[in-house]
C-alpha positions in Angstrom: 3.0 -29.1 17.5 6.1 -27.6 19.7 6.1 -24.0 20.1 8.4 -21.0 20.9 7.8 -18.0 21.9 8.7 -15.0 20.5 8.9 -11.5 21.2 6.6 -9.3 19.3 8.3 -6.2 17.8 9.6 -3.1 20.0 9.0 0.6 19.5 12.4 2.5 18.6 10.4 5.7 18.8 10.2 7.2 22.8 6.6 6.1 23.2 7.2 2.9 25.6 4.8 -0.2 24.3 4.2 -3.4 25.8 5.9 -5.8 24.5 4.0 -9.0 24.3 4.5 -13.4 24.3 3.1 -14.8 21.8 3.6 -19.4 20.1 5.5 -19.7 17.2 5.4 -23.1 15.7 9.1 -24.1 14.1 7.1 -23.7 10.5 6.6 -20.2 11.0 10.3 -19.1 12.4 11.8 -20.5 9.6 9.9 -19.0 7.7 10.1 -15.7 8.9 13.6 -16.2 8.9 13.3 -16.9 4.8 11.8 -14.0 4.9 14.3 -11.4 5.9 17.2 -12.4 4.6 15.8 -12.6 1.2 13.9 -9.1 1.7 15.4 -7.4 5.1 12.1 -6.5 6.4 11.4 -7.9 9.7 7.6 -10.2 9.3 5.4 -9.4 12.3 5.4 -12.8 14.1 1.6 -13.7 14.8 0.8 -14.3 10.2 0.2 -16.9 9.6 2.3 -19.8 7.1 -0.7 -18.9 4.4 -0.5 -15.0 4.4 3.2 -14.6 4.3 3.1 -16.3 1.1 0.8 -13.6 0.0 3.1 -10.9 1.3 5.6 -13.0 -0.6 3.9 -12.7 -4.1 3.0 -8.8 -3.8 6.8 -8.5 -3.3 7.5 -10.8 -6.1 6.3 -8.2 -8.6 8.9 -5.8 -6.8 12.6 -5.9 -8.4 14.3 -7.5 -4.6 17.6 -5.2 -5.0 15.4 -2.2 -5.0 13.1 -3.0 -1.9 15.3 -5.1 0.1 15.9 -3.2 3.3 13.5 -0.7 2.3 11.2 -1.6 4.2 11.4 -2.1 8.3 9.1 -4.3 9.0 5.1 -6.0 8.6 2.8 -5.3 10.9 -0.3 -7.8 11.3 -3.2 -5.3 13.3 -7.4 -5.4 12.7 -7.5 -1.7 11.5 -11.3 -2.0 10.9 -12.8 -1.7 7.2 -8.7 -0.2 6.2 -6.7 -2.9 4.1 -3.5 -1.5 5.1 -1.9 1.3 6.6 2.0 2.9 5.8 4.6 5.2 7.6 6.9 6.3 6.7 9.6 8.3 9.4 13.0 8.9 9.7 12.6 6.2 12.5 10.1 4.2 11.3 9.3 2.2 7.4 6.1 0.1 8.2 3.7 -1.0 6.6 0.3 -2.8 8.9 -1.3 -5.0 7.1 -5.2 -6.0 8.5 -5.4 -10.2 8.5 -9.2 -9.9 7.0 -8.3 -9.1 3.7 -6.1 -12.3 3.3 -9.7 -14.7 3.6 -10.8 -12.3 0.4 -12.3 -13.8 -2.8 -12.4 -11.3 -4.8 -9.7 -10.8 -7.7 -9.2 -8.2 -10.5 -9.6 -9.6 -14.0 -8.5 -8.4 -17.0 -8.6 -10.5 -20.2 -6.9 -13.6 -19.2 -5.4 -11.5 -16.4 -7.1 -12.3 -12.7 -5.0 -11.0 -9.9 -6.2 -12.0 -6.0 -7.6 -9.3 -4.3 -5.2 -9.6 -1.9 -2.1 -9.6 -3.8 -3.4 -6.2 -5.3 -2.8 -4.7 -1.5 0.6 -5.9 -1.4 1.1 -4.3 -4.6 -0.1 -1.2 -3.5 1.6 -0.6 0.3 4.6 -1.6 -1.0 3.7 1.0 -4.1 3.5 3.6 -1.2 6.9 2.5 0.0 8.0 3.7 -3.8 6.8 6.7 -3.5 8.2 7.5 -0.5 12.1 6.8 -2.4 11.3 8.6 -5.6 8.6 11.3 -5.0 6.6 11.1 -8.0 3.4 11.5 -6.2 4.9 14.2 -4.4 6.0 15.7 -8.0 4.2 19.1 -8.9 4.5 17.0 -12.7 2.2 14.3 -11.5 -0.5 16.9 -9.2 -0.7 18.7 -11.8 -2.6 15.9 -14.3 -5.2 15.7 -11.9 -4.9 19.0 -11.0 -4.3 18.0 -7.4 -4.4 21.3 -4.5 -4.8 20.8 -0.7 -8.1 21.9 0.0 -8.8 22.0 4.3 -11.9 19.7 5.5 -14.0 22.2 6.5 -13.0 24.2 3.1 -15.9 24.8 0.0 -14.2 22.8 -2.9 -14.4 25.5 -6.0 -16.2 25.6 -8.8 -14.5 22.8 -11.1 -13.4 20.4 -8.3 -14.4 17.6 -7.0 -13.3 16.3 -2.9 -13.4 12.2 -2.1 -15.3 11.6 0.5 -16.0 8.2 2.0 -18.8 6.1 2.3 -17.3 2.9 3.7 -17.9 2.7 7.4 -15.0 0.7 9.4 -12.3 3.7 7.1 -12.4 5.9 10.1 -8.4 4.9 11.1 -7.7 6.5 7.9 -8.8 9.6 8.7 -11.4 11.9 8.1 -13.7 11.0 5.6 -13.4 14.1 3.9 -10.0 14.2 2.2 -8.2 17.2 2.5 -7.2 17.3 -1.3 -9.1 17.9 -4.4 -8.9 17.2 -8.1 -10.1 18.9 -11.4 -13.7 17.4 -11.8 -12.9 15.6 -15.5 -9.5 13.8 -14.2 -9.9 10.5 -14.6 -8.7 7.2 -12.4 -8.4 3.7 -12.5 -11.1 3.5 -10.1 -12.9 5.4 -7.2 -11.1 4.9 -4.3 -8.0 6.4 -6.4 -9.4 10.6 -6.4 -8.1 10.1 -2.3 -4.9 12.0 -3.2 -1.6 11.9 -4.7 -0.3 9.1 -2.9 -4.1 6.5 -3.5 -3.8 8.1 -6.9 0.5 7.0 -7.6 -0.2 4.1 -5.2 -2.9 2.3 -7.6 -1.6 3.7 -10.4 1.6 1.5 -10.2 -0.2 -1.6 -8.8 -2.4 -1.8 -12.2 0.6 -1.2 -14.0 2.6 -4.0 -12.8 0.4 -5.9 -12.3 -0.5 -6.4 -16.2 -3.9 -4.8 -15.6 -2.8 -1.6 -17.5 -6.4 -1.4 -18.9 -7.4 0.4 -15.8 -5.7 3.1 -16.8 -8.5 4.6 -19.2 -8.9 8.2 -20.4 -6.0 10.9 -21.6 -4.6 11.1 -18.3 -4.0 7.7 -17.1 -2.2 7.6 -20.6 -0.1 10.2 -18.4 0.1 8.7 -15.4 0.9 5.8 -17.4 3.6 7.3 -19.3 5.5 9.0 -16.0 5.1 5.1 -14.5 6.7 3.1 -17.1 9.8 5.4 -17.1 9.3 5.0 -13.5 9.3 1.3 -13.6 12.7 0.8 -16.5 14.5 3.0 -13.0 13.7 0.3 -10.0 13.3 -2.8 -12.5 
């Protein structure tokens, strides 16, 4: 197969990073160009065609006009057992994806709805992008629903509150196993990981709603969050 050498992303920050050359097939090069044209996002050239298809499917759940040019690039990197990571700074809006999760056979199922876990990850990570634009999880209204409060990882959790503690190994890259946020003990969430902090709570909640898995939003707190998300979707759809 004819291949072309392609340079990996060069950091725009003050940090100097080594620019490596990788081999990229004409088919992947063509797909990366098409992807950039549609979404305004620079893709890591080490993504495979199959992986690019999954990324495209996940992004397709969002309004193209809203998402286009909102993410600078998507990087492919081994993150241990962390599936994805979102970085938002004045100079860089970057999504990093772990190639391992693309091979997962797991699916989210609700009734007749079946969503491959890999697609869920893309929708979830993109939800972080939406959150940094709309500032939903940063608002007092959102945080009040679950009773979110900042609490240093070394501080004792006050009575009536709970702190998320990561049990899975290999997730050190995501930060300390103890969350520096706590929530009311009677708060309800769409899954355990959602209770890590307000950012993950929003990303999961938006992802489940967008993917037609609203049954995950069970409980009075989730119903309040559902109202906020549906109002948001009217704005960004």
